[in-house]
C-alpha positions, 0 to 999 in steps of 0.5 A: 467601711468595706466589710463584705457581709455576704457572698457576691455573684459573678461580676458583682462588686461593692459600691457603698457600705454602711454600718447603719445600726447597732442592735442591743438585746438583753440576752445577746451581745450588741452587734452591728447591722450593715446595709450594702449597695452593690451594682446588682443588689441592696443588701441588709445583713445582721448577725447576733450571738446569744450563748451557743446560738448564732443567728444571721439575718440577710435581706436583699432587693435586686437593684433594678427592682428597688421602688420607693425608699422610706427612712426614719432617724430620730427619737420616738416615745416609748409608751410601753415603758410607762407602766413599769416606770410608774410601778417602780416609782410608786413602789419606791415612793411607798417604801422609801420612808421606812427603808432610807435614813431620814436625811435621804427622804428630805425633798432637798436631797431628792432635788440635788439628785435630780439637778445634774440630769435636769441641767443636761436636759435643759441645755440640750433643749437650748433652754439654758446657754449651750456655751455653758454646756460645752464648758462644764457638762463634759467628762474629763479626758487626758491629752497626750501632754497629760493636761485635762481637757473637756469632752461630751457626757458619754452614753454610760454617764447619761444613763447613770444620771438619768437613773439618779434623776428618777430616784431623786424625783421620787424622793422629792415628790414623796417628801412634798406629798407626805408633808401635805398628806393631812389635807390631801386625802386620795390626792396623796396617790393621784398627784404622784401618779400624775407627776411621774407620768408627766415627767416620763412622757416629757423627759425620760420616755424617749428612745433613739430609733432608726427605720428603713423601708425599701419597697420592690416594684414587682408584685413578687418582691417583698422589699426590705424593712428594718425596724425593732420589734417595739418601734411603731412606724409607718414603714409598711406591713412587710418587715424584717423585724429586729429583736431588741433595741436598735441604736442609730449610728452616724451612718444611719443619717448618711443612709437616710440622706443619700440612699435614694439618690444612690439607687436612682443614679445607679438605675439611670446612669449605670457605670457613670454612677458607679464611678461617682459613688465609689469615689465619694466619702461614705460619711462626713467624717471620711471627707475631713 
């Protein structure tokens, strides 16, 4: 990926380029964040557009001033989403009986709504057989010959199934609790709150995150840090915070694995390292 995100100085050239994240915000278009390493700098650039407003974020560290590097790619728990989730779940639980048809308030209907996402989650956790997951829990796609083949559930389908799971969970718990309400008293409200909280914290309330911190050796250098506003990390106090949600890409893992080695080679070996890293594929897919 050889996109030039900033102007280069005299004698400066690109060695490695990574599309390391996708930034998503409710009020702007999704946009890519690029991390680039030249023979003189480590540069992060991200441009976003919202309505008539266009924003450009550029942060850089001189190559010879790069100190320690910390990175994170994985899933973290979104505690801030717990209260809105509980509010929505209890609201749906309160009014579902009076709004929905009687058959939709039965626990069996809620169970069937929960089933698809629950199976996907169990198989991703290797609780159920992974081979079965590969065979049946995939989207249908067409080959060039027109035959049906099987492909992994897409992110859009997964989000839809998760919403259906939440609705089914609320209907299921509400039906069970209402059936026992005569002898439960205050526990009629406490039990749903406990169940909804547990399901959120153990199944639903996780988000994919990417974080990177490149510190500067000199006292005057501010370093470079990438993280979302709601991503609580230990990557340092000085940050280049990105509004909205940060979604990792395939290059995020590549950055985490090789950026430290790349910078160290460039600092210690100079031109020999430039030749080495310029010829090396940037991602695993490029080498196949």
